[in-house]
Structures are given as structure tokens and as C-alpha cells.
LOZAGU-597338 format. One record per residue (C-alpha): residue in three letters; x, y, z. Coordinates in steps of 0.1 Angstrom, whole numbers, padded with zeros to 4 digits, always signed. Layout:
% residues N
ALAXYZ
...
This chain:
% residues 831
MET+0024-2238+0497
ILE+0051-2221+0477
THR+0062-2187+0489
ALA+0084-2161+0472
SER+0098-2132+0493
THR+0107-2099+0478
ALA+0145-2092+0480
ILE+0155-2058+0494
ASN+0186-2042+0480
HIS+0212-2029+0504
ALA+0206-1995+0519
ASP+0229-1974+0540
ALA+0228-1981+0578
THR+0243-1960+0606
GLU+0280-1967+0607
PRO+0278-2004+0599
VAL+0308-2026+0600
GLU+0315-2037+0564
VAL+0333-2069+0555
GLU+0344-2084+0522
ALA+0343-2122+0519
ASP+0346-2150+0494
LEU+0320-2170+0513
LEU+0293-2158+0537
ILE+0277-2185+0560
VAL+0246-2175+0579
GLY+0240-2196+0610
GLY+0262-2210+0637
THR+0244-2243+0635
GLU+0262-2276+0632
SER+0257-2273+0595
GLY+0271-2237+0594
CYS+0301-2247+0614
ALA+0308-2277+0591
ALA+0304-2256+0560
ALA+0329-2231+0573
VAL+0355-2257+0582
GLN+0351-2276+0550
ALA+0354-2245+0528
ALA+0385-2234+0548
ARG+0402-2268+0543
MET+0395-2266+0506
GLY+0413-2233+0503
VAL+0386-2206+0506
GLN+0405-2177+0522
LYS+0379-2152+0533
ILE+0350-2169+0551
VAL+0326-2149+0573
LEU+0303-2168+0597
VAL+0274-2148+0612
ASN+0254-2163+0640
ASP+0223-2149+0657
ILE+0235-2161+0691
ASP+0269-2168+0706
TRP+0265-2206+0711
LEU+0278-2228+0683
GLY+0266-2262+0673
GLY+0228-2261+0667
GLN+0211-2293+0677
PHE+0242-2305+0697
SER+0243-2275+0720
ALA+0221-2244+0715
GLU+0190-2266+0710
GLY+0199-2288+0740
LEU+0197-2321+0721
GLY+0225-2338+0740
ALA+0214-2374+0731
ILE+0229-2375+0696
ASP+0206-2389+0669
GLU+0223-2402+0638
ASN+0218-2425+0609
ARG+0197-2456+0618
ALA+0181-2483+0598
HIS+0152-2491+0621
LYS+0158-2494+0657
TYR+0181-2484+0685
ASN+0206-2513+0688
GLY+0239-2495+0692
THR+0249-2497+0655
VAL+0247-2474+0625
PRO+0241-2485+0589
ILE+0268-2463+0575
PRO+0300-2459+0596
ARG+0304-2424+0611
SER+0325-2402+0589
GLY+0335-2367+0580
LEU+0334-2337+0604
PHE+0306-2355+0623
ARG+0331-2383+0631
GLU+0356-2357+0642
VAL+0331-2339+0665
ILE+0318-2372+0680
ASP+0354-2384+0687
LYS+0362-2352+0704
ILE+0330-2353+0724
GLU+0337-2388+0735
THR+0372-2379+0745
LYS+0359-2350+0766
ASN+0333-2374+0782
ALA+0361-2398+0791
GLU+0380-2369+0808
LEU+0349-2359+0828
TYR+0334-2393+0836
GLY+0362-2417+0847
GLY+0372-2428+0813
ILE+0337-2436+0800
ARG+0333-2423+0765
ARG+0296-2430+0763
PRO+0282-2423+0797
GLY+0245-2421+0789
ASN+0237-2458+0790
THR+0206-2451+0769
ARG+0190-2457+0736
VAL+0214-2436+0714
ILE+0251-2444+0711
THR+0267-2411+0722
THR+0255-2385+0747
ALA+0270-2352+0758
ARG+0260-2323+0779
PRO+0253-2293+0755
VAL+0280-2272+0771
VAL+0305-2299+0762
SER+0294-2301+0726
GLU+0295-2264+0723
SER+0331-2263+0734
VAL+0339-2289+0707
PHE+0324-2268+0680
ARG+0343-2238+0693
ASP+0375-2258+0692
LEU+0367-2270+0657
LEU+0366-2234+0643
ALA+0394-2220+0665
PRO+0424-2227+0642
TYR+0408-2211+0612
GLU+0397-2181+0633
ARG+0432-2176+0647
SER+0446-2177+0611
GLY+0420-2152+0600
GLN+0406-2176+0574
ILE+0373-2176+0592
GLN+0359-2144+0608
ARG+0329-2150+0631
PHE+0303-2125+0642
SER+0279-2134+0670
ASP+0245-2119+0679
PHE+0235-2107+0645
ARG+0204-2117+0624
VAL+0196-2111+0588
ALA+0179-2077+0580
ARG+0184-2076+0542
VAL+0199-2096+0514
ILE+0221-2077+0489
MET+0210-2086+0454
ASP+0224-2080+0420
ASN+0197-2090+0396
HIS+0190-2126+0406
THR+0223-2131+0424
VAL+0230-2129+0461
ARG+0259-2107+0468
GLY+0259-2107+0506
ALA+0236-2096+0535
GLU+0231-2068+0560
PHE+0226-2078+0596
VAL+0213-2061+0628
THR+0224-2069+0662
THR+0203-2091+0686
ASP+0223-2078+0716
ALA+0210-2044+0728
THR+0242-2037+0747
ARG+0264-2039+0716
GLN+0278-2006+0703
VAL+0278-2017+0667
ASN+0243-2025+0657
SER+0247-2031+0620
LEU+0270-2054+0599
VAL+0272-2056+0561
VAL+0290-2086+0544
HIS+0297-2085+0507
ALA+0303-2120+0495
ARG+0308-2139+0462
MET+0287-2168+0475
THR+0264-2174+0505
ILE+0253-2205+0524
ASP+0221-2204+0544
ALA+0226-2226+0574
SER+0201-2206+0596
ASP+0173-2221+0616
TRP+0145-2206+0594
GLY+0161-2200+0560
ASP+0166-2163+0566
VAL+0187-2157+0535
ILE+0165-2178+0513
GLN+0134-2159+0524
ALA+0150-2125+0519
SER+0166-2133+0486
GLY+0134-2139+0467
ALA+0141-2176+0462
ARG+0110-2198+0462
TRP+0104-2220+0492
ASP+0078-2244+0506
THR+0066-2254+0540
GLY+0040-2276+0556
ILE+0023-2307+0541
ASP+0030-2318+0505
ALA-0002-2332+0489
GLN+0002-2364+0470
ALA-0005-2348+0436
GLU+0025-2325+0441
PHE+0053-2352+0440
GLY+0034-2385+0438
GLU+0047-2397+0471
PRO+0030-2430+0483
ARG+0025-2418+0519
ALA+0016-2382+0512
PRO-0020-2372+0520
GLN-0045-2361+0494
THR-0045-2325+0507
ASN-0018-2301+0519
GLN-0041-2286+0546
PRO-0035-2271+0570
THR-0006-2252+0556
THR+0007-2244+0591
ASP+0014-2281+0598
LEU+0051-2283+0605
ALA+0071-2308+0626
PRO+0068-2295+0662
ILE+0094-2275+0680
THR+0106-2286+0714
TYR+0122-2268+0743
CYS+0144-2295+0758
MET+0154-2297+0794
ILE+0187-2307+0809
LEU+0182-2320+0844
VAL+0210-2326+0869
GLU+0206-2348+0900
GLN+0209-2329+0933
ASP+0217-2341+0969
GLN+0183-2331+0981
GLU+0149-2322+0967
SER+0148-2293+0943
LEU+0112-2286+0937
TYR+0099-2263+0910
PRO+0069-2241+0919
GLU+0036-2248+0903
PRO+0032-2227+0871
GLU+0000-2206+0869
THR-0011-2225+0837
TYR-0005-2260+0850
ASP-0032-2286+0843
PRO-0024-2323+0845
ARG-0046-2329+0814
TYR-0018-2316+0792
PHE+0002-2347+0800
THR-0021-2376+0809
GLY-0039-2385+0776
THR-0021-2398+0746
TRP+0013-2399+0762
GLY+0001-2409+0797
TRP+0019-2443+0792
ILE+0053-2425+0796
GLN+0061-2433+0832
GLU+0090-2427+0855
GLU+0115-2452+0843
PHE+0111-2444+0806
ALA+0111-2407+0812
TYR+0142-2410+0833
THR+0163-2433+0811
THR+0153-2428+0775
ARG+0175-2398+0768
ARG+0199-2399+0798
LEU+0232-2381+0792
VAL+0251-2393+0822
ASP+0243-2425+0842
GLY+0261-2418+0874
LYS+0249-2450+0890
GLY+0253-2474+0861
PHE+0291-2472+0859
THR+0314-2479+0888
GLU+0339-2456+0871
ILE+0316-2425+0871
ASP+0315-2403+0902
HIS+0289-2378+0890
PRO+0252-2371+0895
ASP+0228-2384+0868
VAL+0222-2359+0840
LEU+0190-2362+0818
LEU+0178-2348+0786
ILE+0140-2345+0786
ASN+0128-2345+0750
SER+0096-2365+0751
PRO+0063-2361+0731
GLN+0047-2344+0761
ILE+0067-2313+0754
ASP+0065-2313+0716
TYR+0049-2280+0707
PRO+0027-2283+0676
LEU+0025-2254+0652
ASP-0006-2262+0632
SER-0029-2242+0655
LEU-0020-2221+0686
PRO-0034-2215+0721
ALA-0058-2186+0725
ASN-0033-2165+0745
VAL-0006-2169+0718
VAL-0031-2161+0690
ALA-0041-2129+0709
GLU-0005-2117+0713
LEU+0004-2124+0677
GLU-0027-2106+0665
ARG-0017-2075+0686
ASN+0017-2077+0669
GLU+0002-2079+0634
VAL-0032-2087+0621
GLY-0032-2122+0606
ALA+0001-2132+0622
SER-0015-2162+0640
LYS-0024-2177+0607
LYS+0012-2176+0594
THR+0034-2207+0593
LEU+0061-2203+0619
VAL+0087-2201+0592
ALA+0071-2170+0577
MET+0067-2152+0610
THR+0090-2123+0620
ALA+0117-2129+0646
ALA+0095-2110+0672
GLN+0065-2131+0663
ARG+0084-2164+0667
GLU+0095-2152+0701
ILE+0059-2151+0712
VAL+0055-2187+0701
PHE+0088-2197+0718
ARG+0077-2182+0751
ASP+0046-2203+0752
ALA+0066-2234+0742
LYS+0089-2227+0771
ARG+0059-2224+0795
HIS+0047-2258+0783
THR+0081-2274+0790
LEU+0082-2260+0825
ARG+0047-2272+0831
TYR+0059-2307+0823
TYR+0089-2303+0846
TYR+0065-2295+0875
HIS+0044-2325+0864
LEU+0074-2349+0865
GLN+0083-2338+0900
GLN+0047-2341+0913
ASN+0042-2376+0898
PHE+0076-2394+0898
PRO+0098-2394+0930
LYS+0131-2397+0911
PHE+0125-2363+0895
ARG+0121-2345+0928
ARG+0158-2342+0931
MET+0164-2332+0895
ALA+0171-2295+0889
LEU+0174-2276+0857
SER+0210-2273+0846
ASN+0225-2238+0846
GLU+0249-2246+0817
PHE+0230-2224+0792
GLY+0233-2192+0812
THR+0197-2183+0805
SER+0173-2169+0831
ASP+0149-2198+0828
ARG+0177-2224+0825
LEU+0163-2236+0792
PRO+0184-2238+0760
PRO+0188-2206+0741
LYS+0169-2221+0712
PRO+0141-2247+0706
TYR+0149-2280+0689
VAL+0140-2272+0653
ARG+0129-2303+0634
GLU+0117-2286+0602
SER+0125-2253+0585
LEU+0115-2241+0551
ARG+0121-2263+0522
LEU+0140-2248+0493
VAL+0125-2250+0459
ALA+0158-2264+0445
ARG+0170-2276+0411
HIS+0158-2310+0423
ILE+0133-2319+0450
VAL+0141-2352+0466
ARG+0110-2374+0468
GLU+0100-2403+0490
GLN+0099-2428+0462
GLU+0135-2418+0453
VAL+0149-2426+0488
ASP+0128-2457+0495
GLY+0150-2488+0494
PHE+0149-2506+0461
GLY+0128-2536+0472
GLY+0134-2530+0509
TYR+0149-2506+0533
SER+0181-2526+0538
ASN+0190-2520+0502
TYR+0202-2490+0483
ALA+0177-2463+0476
THR+0157-2466+0444
THR+0174-2435+0429
MET+0211-2431+0436
PHE+0218-2396+0423
PRO+0250-2392+0402
ASP+0258-2359+0419
ALA+0258-2374+0454
VAL+0274-2352+0481
PHE+0266-2373+0512
SER+0248-2404+0523
TRP+0222-2412+0549
GLN+0195-2436+0562
PHE+0168-2431+0587
GLU+0131-2436+0594
LYS+0105-2413+0580
ASP+0098-2398+0614
PHE+0072-2372+0622
HIS+0068-2362+0658
PRO+0031-2352+0665
THR+0022-2323+0644
GLN-0014-2317+0655
ARG-0026-2298+0686
THR-0057-2314+0700
TRP-0077-2295+0726
VAL-0087-2318+0755
THR-0115-2299+0772
ASP-0146-2280+0763
LYS-0126-2248+0767
GLY-0112-2253+0732
ASN-0081-2233+0724
ALA-0083-2215+0758
GLY-0077-2248+0777
PRO-0053-2277+0779
TRP-0041-2295+0748
GLU-0019-2324+0738
ALA+0004-2331+0708
THR-0012-2358+0686
PHE-0006-2372+0651
ARG-0023-2361+0619
GLY-0029-2389+0595
LYS+0002-2408+0585
ARG+0025-2380+0598
ARG+0038-2400+0627
PHE+0068-2419+0641
GLY+0085-2447+0622
LEU+0069-2447+0588
GLY+0094-2473+0576
GLY+0130-2465+0568
THR+0146-2451+0537
GLY+0171-2472+0518
LEU+0208-2464+0520
ALA+0205-2431+0502
VAL+0226-2403+0487
PHE+0218-2367+0486
PRO+0221-2347+0453
LEU+0241-2315+0449
ARG+0212-2301+0429
SER+0190-2301+0461
LEU+0213-2275+0477
VAL+0209-2251+0448
PRO+0179-2227+0445
GLU+0158-2231+0414
LYS+0165-2196+0400
ILE+0185-2175+0425
HIS+0223-2176+0420
GLY+0252-2172+0445
LEU+0233-2191+0472
LEU+0233-2226+0487
GLY+0210-2242+0512
ALA+0222-2260+0543
GLN+0210-2272+0578
LYS+0173-2280+0571
ASN+0168-2254+0543
LEU+0170-2281+0515
GLY+0153-2292+0484
TYR+0133-2321+0496
THR+0097-2329+0504
SER+0083-2329+0539
ILE+0084-2367+0541
VAL+0120-2369+0530
GLY+0129-2340+0554
SER+0115-2361+0583
SER+0142-2386+0577
CYS+0171-2362+0569
ARG+0172-2338+0599
LEU+0196-2355+0625
HIS+0228-2343+0640
ASP+0251-2362+0616
GLN+0230-2355+0585
SER+0229-2317+0592
MET+0267-2318+0596
HIS+0271-2337+0564
VAL+0249-2313+0544
GLY+0269-2284+0558
GLN+0301-2301+0548
ALA+0288-2308+0514
SER+0277-2271+0509
GLY+0311-2259+0520
ALA+0327-2282+0494
VAL+0303-2271+0466
ALA+0310-2234+0475
ALA+0347-2240+0474
ILE+0347-2256+0440
SER+0323-2231+0426
LEU+0345-2202+0438
ARG+0377-2219+0425
ASN+0363-2225+0390
HIS+0341-2194+0388
ILE+0311-2216+0380
ASP+0275-2216+0391
PRO+0268-2246+0413
ALA+0237-2254+0393
ALA+0259-2264+0364
ILE+0281-2289+0383
TYR+0258-2319+0382
LEU+0264-2321+0344
ARG+0301-2316+0347
PRO+0317-2348+0361
ASP+0351-2333+0362
GLN+0340-2306+0386
LEU+0318-2330+0406
ALA+0350-2350+0410
GLN+0367-2320+0425
ILE+0340-2318+0452
TRP+0344-2355+0459
GLU+0382-2350+0461
GLY+0377-2322+0487
LEU+0353-2343+0508
LEU+0374-2375+0506
HIS+0409-2361+0508
PRO+0408-2334+0535
ASP+0441-2318+0544
SER+0433-2327+0580
GLY+0404-2346+0594
VAL+0382-2376+0584
PRO+0370-2384+0549
LEU+0332-2383+0544
ALA+0312-2414+0534
ILE+0295-2401+0503
TRP+0287-2436+0491
PRO+0268-2456+0517
PHE+0288-2488+0522
SER+0279-2504+0555
ASP+0313-2520+0562
THR+0340-2496+0552
ASP+0353-2472+0579
PRO+0369-2439+0570
TYR+0400-2450+0589
ASP+0403-2482+0569
ASP+0430-2487+0543
GLY+0415-2482+0509
PHE+0384-2463+0521
VAL+0390-2434+0497
ALA+0397-2457+0468
ILE+0366-2477+0474
GLN+0345-2445+0477
GLN+0360-2430+0445
LEU+0352-2462+0425
ALA+0317-2465+0439
LEU+0308-2429+0432
ARG+0319-2433+0396
ARG+0299-2465+0393
LEU+0329-2486+0386
LEU+0322-2515+0409
GLY+0292-2531+0391
LEU+0270-2528+0422
GLY+0235-2542+0425
PRO+0208-2528+0448
THR+0217-2553+0476
ASP+0255-2548+0474
THR+0255-2525+0504
ALA+0285-2542+0520
PHE+0318-2539+0500
GLN+0333-2569+0518
PRO+0368-2554+0515
ASP+0386-2585+0529
GLN+0369-2610+0506
ILE+0391-2626+0479
ALA+0385-2608+0446
ASN+0374-2638+0424
ASN+0373-2637+0387
ALA+0336-2631+0384
TRP+0339-2600+0406
LEU+0370-2588+0387
GLN+0352-2592+0354
ARG+0322-2572+0366
VAL+0344-2544+0377
GLN+0364-2544+0345
ASP+0332-2542+0325
ALA+0319-2513+0346
ILE+0352-2494+0341
THR+0351-2499+0303
ASN+0314-2490+0300
ALA+0321-2458+0320
GLY+0346-2447+0293
TYR+0379-2452+0313
SER+0408-2471+0299
ALA+0408-2503+0319
PRO+0443-2508+0334
SER+0460-2541+0326
ILE+0470-2554+0361
GLU+0477-2589+0372
PHE+0463-2596+0407
ALA+0476-2624+0429
PRO+0451-2652+0437
THR+0450-2640+0473
ALA+0442-2603+0464
THR+0413-2589+0483
ARG+0387-2565+0470
ARG+0404-2538+0491
ASP+0438-2546+0474
VAL+0421-2544+0440
ALA+0403-2511+0447
ILE+0435-2494+0459
SER+0454-2506+0428
LEU+0427-2497+0404
TRP+0422-2462+0418
ASN+0459-2455+0417
HIS+0458-2462+0380
LEU+0425-2445+0372
LYS+0428-2413+0392
SER+0453-2398+0367
GLN+0429-2403+0338
PRO+0406-2375+0328
VAL+0370-2380+0340
PRO+0351-2393+0309
ASP+0323-2371+0298
PRO+0290-2391+0297
ILE+0275-2397+0263
ARG+0249-2370+0256
ILE+0223-2381+0231
ARG+0203-2348+0230
PRO+0214-2313+0241
SER+0188-2310+0268
ASP+0180-2346+0274
ALA+0213-2364+0277
ASP+0199-2399+0280
ASP+0170-2394+0256
ASP+0144-2408+0280
GLY+0119-2380+0275
ILE+0128-2363+0308
SER+0147-2330+0304
ASP+0180-2328+0322
VAL+0167-2301+0345
ASP+0139-2324+0357
ASP+0157-2358+0355
PRO+0170-2372+0388
LEU+0192-2395+0366
PRO+0202-2373+0337
PHE+0226-2398+0322
THR+0205-2430+0329
ALA+0172-2437+0312
GLY+0143-2434+0336
THR+0142-2424+0372
VAL+0152-2457+0388
SER+0189-2467+0394
TRP+0184-2505+0394
GLN+0167-2530+0372
ARG+0156-2564+0384
PRO+0147-2595+0365
PRO+0109-2599+0365
GLU+0111-2633+0382
THR+0126-2616+0413
ASP+0105-2584+0416
GLY+0075-2599+0434
ILE+0051-2584+0409
PRO+0027-2608+0391
SER+0035-2609+0354
SER-0001-2606+0346
LEU-0029-2591+0366
ALA-0067-2589+0363
PRO-0088-2595+0344
PHE-0078-2632+0350
PRO-0095-2661+0331
ALA-0126-2675+0347
LYS-0121-2697+0378
THR-0087-2682+0385
ILE-0077-2685+0421
ALA-0057-2654+0434
ILE-0045-2654+0470
ASN-0025-2628+0488
PHE-0008-2643+0519
THR-0005-2614+0542
SER-0011-2598+0576
ALA-0045-2586+0589
LYS-0030-2551+0584
SER-0030-2554+0546
ALA-0056-2539+0523
THR-0073-2562+0498
VAL-0062-2560+0462
ALA-0089-2572+0439
PRO-0092-2599+0426
PHE-0069-2614+0453
ARG-0084-2627+0485
ASN-0064-2623+0516
ASP-0051-2653+0536
VAL-0039-2643+0571
GLY-0028-2677+0583
HIS-0062-2691+0594
LYS-0071-2729+0593
PHE-0088-2743+0563
SER-0125-2733+0562
SER-0152-2748+0539
GLU-0168-2714+0539
THR-0137-2697+0522
GLY-0125-2729+0505
TYR-0089-2724+0515
GLY-0066-2723+0545
TRP-0039-2741+0565
GLN-0039-2774+0582
THR-0027-2757+0614
ASP-0035-2721+0624
LEU-0006-2698+0613
GLY-0024-2666+0624
ASP+0006-2657+0645
ASN+0030-2663+0616
THR+0021-2633+0595
ARG+0041-2602+0589
TRP+0035-2567+0575
ARG+0067-2548+0565
ALA+0052-2515+0555
THR+0081-2508+0531
ASN+0059-2491+0504
LEU+0062-2521+0481
GLY+0024-2526+0482
PRO+0001-2552+0496
LEU+0013-2581+0474
ARG+0049-2578+0486
ASP+0048-2562+0520
GLY+0029-2590+0537
PHE+0035-2628+0539
VAL+0027-2659+0559
PHE+0056-2681+0570
THR+0065-2713+0588
ARG+0096-2723+0607
LYS+0089-2760+0603
GLN+0066-2777+0577
ASP+0030-2766+0571
VAL+0004-2773+0544
TRP-0020-2750+0527
GLN-0049-2762+0505
CYS-0075-2745+0483
GLU-0106-2762+0467
VAL-0105-2762+0429
ASP-0120-2783+0401
ASN-0100-2814+0391
GLY-0078-2809+0360
LYS-0048-2791+0348
TRP-0037-2759+0365
ARG-0009-2734+0360
VAL+0003-2722+0394
HIS+0024-2690+0400
VAL+0038-2685+0435
CYS+0060-2658+0451
MET+0082-2661+0481
GLY+0103-2635+0500
ASP+0104-2608+0526
ALA+0104-2571+0517
ALA+0126-2561+0546
HIS+0148-2591+0556
GLU+0168-2618+0540
GLN+0153-2653+0543
THR+0175-2683+0538
GLY+0169-2720+0532
GLN+0133-2719+0520
PHE+0114-2750+0506
LEU+0081-2751+0487
GLN+0062-2778+0469
VAL+0031-2772+0447
GLU+0014-2806+0447
ASN+0044-2829+0443
VAL+0065-2804+0423
GLN+0094-2788+0441
VAL+0095-2751+0431
ALA+0119-2739+0458
GLU+0147-2760+0473
ASP+0170-2743+0498
VAL+0162-2709+0482
SER+0175-2677+0498
THR+0159-2643+0491
PRO+0177-2611+0500
ALA+0157-2583+0515
GLY+0132-2570+0490
VAL+0141-2596+0464
PHE+0116-2624+0456
HIS+0116-2659+0442
GLU+0088-2664+0417
ALA+0081-2698+0402
THR+0055-2712+0378
THR+0046-2748+0374
ASP+0019-2769+0357
ILE+0001-2794+0379
GLU-0028-2819+0377
VAL-0054-2819+0405
ASN-0072-2852+0411
ASP-0085-2847+0447
GLY-0103-2813+0444
HIS-0075-2793+0461
ILE-0043-2775+0452
THR-0019-2783+0479
LEU+0012-2763+0490
THR+0038-2777+0513
LEU+0061-2751+0529
GLY+0093-2759+0548
THR+0108-2792+0559
PRO+0099-2815+0588
SER+0132-2807+0605
GLY+0124-2769+0603
GLY+0150-2744+0613
ASN+0146-2716+0587
ASN+0116-2695+0577
THR+0098-2704+0545
THR+0077-2675+0533
ILE+0049-2671+0508
ASN+0035-2638+0494
TRP+0010-2647+0468
LEU-0004-2675+0446
ILE-0022-2673+0412
ALA-0037-2705+0399
VAL-0051-2705+0364
PRO-0070-2734+0348
VAL-0052-2746+0317
PRO-0074-2746+0286
THR-0077-2779+0268
GLU-0060-2765+0237
GLU-0029-2758+0257
LEU-0025-2794+0269
PRO+0002-2814+0253
ALA-0008-2837+0225
GLN-0014-2873+0235
């Protein structure tokens, strides 16, 4: 659903406070704070930050999400795929330092699934400290407890906004900010809505963007990721029991999520483990943020519907984004009631929770956070909408994304991760009775990860409105992509990027929409993000092994962003301490020349590392003008039939950043219709669909009924990777020793095509024979890269025989598919 709001021009208010600014930032979220600091560091002199509450820091603090989620490839294992960087790194380092002061020197006291935890009040103080130097100097002026009432428009350009107070005790009830540029870092895209910019919300149907996992329909339009009112619980010396809520019913919590028992509930988002560290003398502190208290928004309980309809006829049918602030508060109150029901439920069912009391750190009457955890806001209809197929890893999620945008402003990687978006009524009372949060279709946890991806500047910029940039979760992406790009670090990175884009736009008096076609100005944004006057550089290019504090980090980033390193889709580690051999040096020199730079003539010592070379090269190249890309046509620079305004890669033909030799893509060179008697087998998991004319082999022993199978049962040796590469590549059968597969065929000549590999993991040391022909000997396949081979054989015993692995075993040998075609007599060699 696309929505366009009507902009309201500024009208006089009763004695408003009026402020002139270069940059207005709406929202004291983590994104808003990062935007303000980045813009200040890049020289913007008059920055006004307006927040609807006093708390700063968004998810970290006001939303109570003290277990800090960040970039992750697949699982919680204490690592991140891209080293922490930028303002997020600064905030995390300060949080961990404060933790050490509070908890006996332990920087990460949670002892839980995420890496860093912090009480929300601690995180809030860190954000306050982050802004403080710029507030003291007057470069940032902050106003709390004001929300957007109107946006000041000049034709199609945002010129500021008028705000009304959210604090009834405040003497000044109106604030007007006139600004040259505005960033919307609010929870619900307040400026975007009031400016008349187009926006979207809810489900994207597959026909809209062609996303593989999108459903056929966009219904219901109210289906957003759920909000959650988190709880911070602190251990007490004695029982601290919460009274039974009037609306309590155990059936809210004992169905789909009844498997969550005491230990999981207690430890999965623990902030302080007072018993797990001898150094810590402090009670346990927990964050409760479990699916039981996710509050779906697709349909609402009867009491909420009634209250909304009394407020405005039809209000209960609106998406939460489109509701007024007063209408959202009706929903929020019920979400809080639900959280407190669960608190009572925990105490009644699990003894450990009987001594856990709600923290008073928020200063609210109900001791819940001042805001719910907001997973999904509106989605900006931007100059480019980032799609699922663009961020999927090229051949596998451990690789770079399929489309690496040339106007990258930050990097990220995460699962496509929907919390339950559907409310299911669990009794015959329907919407007047208990309910639980459930999944709708494929909108669920862990839909496979993205690749190592970059986010384009264009997706911060509205399609038609000027003077406005998106931030926080008000971005130009689809719902599926938004589910993977909504975490603490990502929201800070996008705010930092918006702040940098605003600074360069103001400095050069240029519309941000034009920058993606201006490499010289894009380079100024990169310079501001990589060379802060103070603080930590931002990882814009997603190398897995270069830390912002490492020597040469900036040089490596600058070369990668300009595509001067000759990278392939699996080159996600730079390997800075590896010796720079001649082949690598030649690849880099070719990339530099092809990009239009004058390649410096430098002699490198035989012991020079890649880091040494990167530093030296950047020192020589950074003084050169940024080459203008070759433009073949005025509105289609690369002449690929996709206009620049629609092209994710305007200077590269097509929409895919990487090309792969056909023999490694895992795709059969020819598909049906096959010649008569062709044998086509898809070696896969029972989870796989069948792709005609292939027949699925799921590791079962040879059967005369099917005419094919294994000498030993390999049913437990199948895998399904779900990386979106499709049934022929996402599944495989494997052996760790040596196993034999056979298929009944007519005697005679056959041409056999086989494919080996793993869509998600590297596999090393693989061996495969077809009859007595060795088609793979000690072959390694990187994640998402395949080994395809074709050989002609002669069958004399009525079977094609494959032999996988070696008798000594040790490594996995995989097989994805086989196509065996009888060779016509006329193709046989002359005798």
C-alpha cells in the first residue's frame, strides 16, 4: 500500500519559539543522535535535534532493548561478520567501559546470547554524553518533549517543521524550526508523512519487486512487524509478587510459545549475570523480550477496536503507522497490559521469577519503558528501493551481496527476521478473548541471511520531495529487507550516513538525489565517514577482517569503495597481513587502470603485505581527481536498457555486481526438454521441492522400484541451505568417507554432467568418480560456488556408478545434481 499525505504549510501559533537551523533532525533515536554527531563532526554549524521524549538512544534505552542486537551472519556465537565500527563502536566501547565500572571490571556482564548487554539507563547516559560536547558548544541545540504538528513546505521542498509539546506542564507549547535540510529519524516517519512524500507499509506482494520470498498478495495491509513492550527485571532479596491483572488468562502464553520455560526465559536476554562471575557483586538483571509479549498489529482485540472507533470511525482499520499519536497510545496501552500479564504469568509458573521486580530506572508509573520496541516503521518510497534479491549473497550468504551499490554509505549483514506478525484468537470468544502471536506464511524468524551487503545513498532520499532524508527505519527498502536491517548497529549506521549526506549536500548546495551520479561528491561523504575529526571510522565496505583501529583500515576501505582491489564475490576477507604476490598486485593494477586512475609506479619489497600496498597506493591515489565514469547515454550511463533512475548499478551493465563462469554457477547448461531416456537426479533434502524433469534423491538405499540409490543409507547425510539459490543448488547429499550411488540405464555411451558444492559453506578435499573417470580430485568449493564436470562414459553393466569420497574419509564430498544423456550413434568417434 502506497500512501501520500498532504503537506500543511506553516501557520502562526501562539507565541512559538522559532529557531533557524542548517539541519533539523527529528527523533532522539539512536539514528537521530548519530546523524547529529556526524553532521557536527563534518562542520554543520546549526543543528537542531527535536525529540518527542527526553530519553535519548531509541532501541538502546527508551525502547528498553538492553541486549544489543547487531550484525550477524546466522547464529549467536560471540562474533560479528563485519567488525564493529563508526559511532556504534564508540557507543559500545563506552557502554562496556561503564559496565566495567559497575560490575567488577566485567565489560560484558550478561553472559547470554548477544555479545554486549547494558541496562537502558546506562545506554541513555552514553548517548547523552555523546551529544554533550556539541550541545555545550552550541553546534547542536536539542529540544525534548515535542512532536511534529506540521511540515513547512516550499513547493516540493521541506523547509522545516512546527512542533507541539507532549508535556502539559511546559509553558512553551509550540516550536518552529526553519531548516535548509531535514532528517526524519522518528519512530513512525512523522516528517515523511506530513511532507507529502510517498511511503509504504505492510506486506510487499511478489509482483511489486519480484522478491523470491514475498507472498503473492499484500493482504492484510495492516501486517507490520509486532511492537513489544520490553521488561527490565531486577532480582530482589525476597519475593516481589505482581498482583493478578484483571485480563489475565494463561492461554495467552501456553500455546505456540509454551516451550519457553524458566531457564530459557531467564537467560536468553540477561543483562547482568550476578551469579555467573565471581567479580560481580550485583543482583541479576534481565531483559524480557520474548515472543509471548510480541504484540501483532494485523488485527486488534475487541476492546482496542472499540476505543479506536470512539476516537475516529475507521481508526481500527488503519495501519499503526497511519494512526494519530492519540490512536497509537490506545494500542500502546493494550500492549503494556499484555506485557504485564506475562510478568504475572512468569511469577506464577517459574520460581526464579518470584524475586524479580520491574526496574524503576525508566521513571514511568508502570515501570515499563517510555516506548515500545519498534521493529518496523513506514518505508520510504525512495530513489531506489532495496530488494531481497539485491542483498542475498551471490551464491551464498557468506559471500558479498548480489548487488553492491556504487553509492554505498554503510554495510551490514543479518537474517531476514520477522517476529510473529499475526494475531491468532485461541478461544471461541474470538477477538474478545485470549490470543497469541503467530507467524503468517513465510514471515517468520531466520529466513536465511543476507550476504555482506552495502546500503545505497539513494535509499535515504525521497522519490520526489527535496530537502529531506530518511533515517532510523524510515528507509527505501522492502519489508523483507527491512526485517534484516533494523538492529542497534544498523540504525546507528544509517543515521551516521544520513548525517554525512546532509553535511555534503549543505556544503555543496546540491540535492542529495544527484550525488549517486557524482563520484567526486560521493567521495566527500566517504571521506567524512572514514576520516572523522574524532571518533572511529565507519566500515562502509564489509570486509570481515579489517578493524577500524587497524593500520591501513581507511586506505583499504577507500580502495574497496572505488573498486580498485579486483574483488570477487567470495573475497570478503582482505587478508591484510598476507604477502602481496605478483598475481594480486597485477589484479589491483588492472582495476586501478580500468577505473580511470593513473596507476602509480611503485616498487614493492618481496615481503610487502597487502596492508602495506594498500596504504602506499592510497597515499598516491588520494590526490588524483576522482575519475568520472564513462557515460554511454545521457540517461542510461551503461547503456543496459535500464535508465539511471531505475538502475541499481548505473555504471555497470545489468543489476548484478558479479559474474561467474558457467562451470561454477551450479546451473545446468541445458534444461528440459531433455533427449529421450535422459536421467536427471536432484540430490537434495526431503525439504526440497521437485523440479521437473529431475527426480529427487534424498540419500535412500538403492531400490529396484525407483531404479537408483545408494549402497548404504545416506538419509541422514542430506542438507537444505535455504539460501534462495533454488532446489538444484540449495540441497545436496554428502559423505564423509566413501559411498557409492548407482542408477539403472541401458548399456552404451552416456554423457554425464555432475555438480558438487554447498550453497552456504566451503567444502574442501572432495573426490568424485563417474564409472572409472575421476571428475573431481581434491576439489574445494567456496560457499555458493560449485564444481561442474562433464564426462563421456561407456556402461556395460546396466548401471551408471558414482563413487564419492575416499576410503580414508575426513572431508565431506557433496553432490547436487546429475544429468546423464545417451550419446547418439552419430556423435560417437569414428572407428
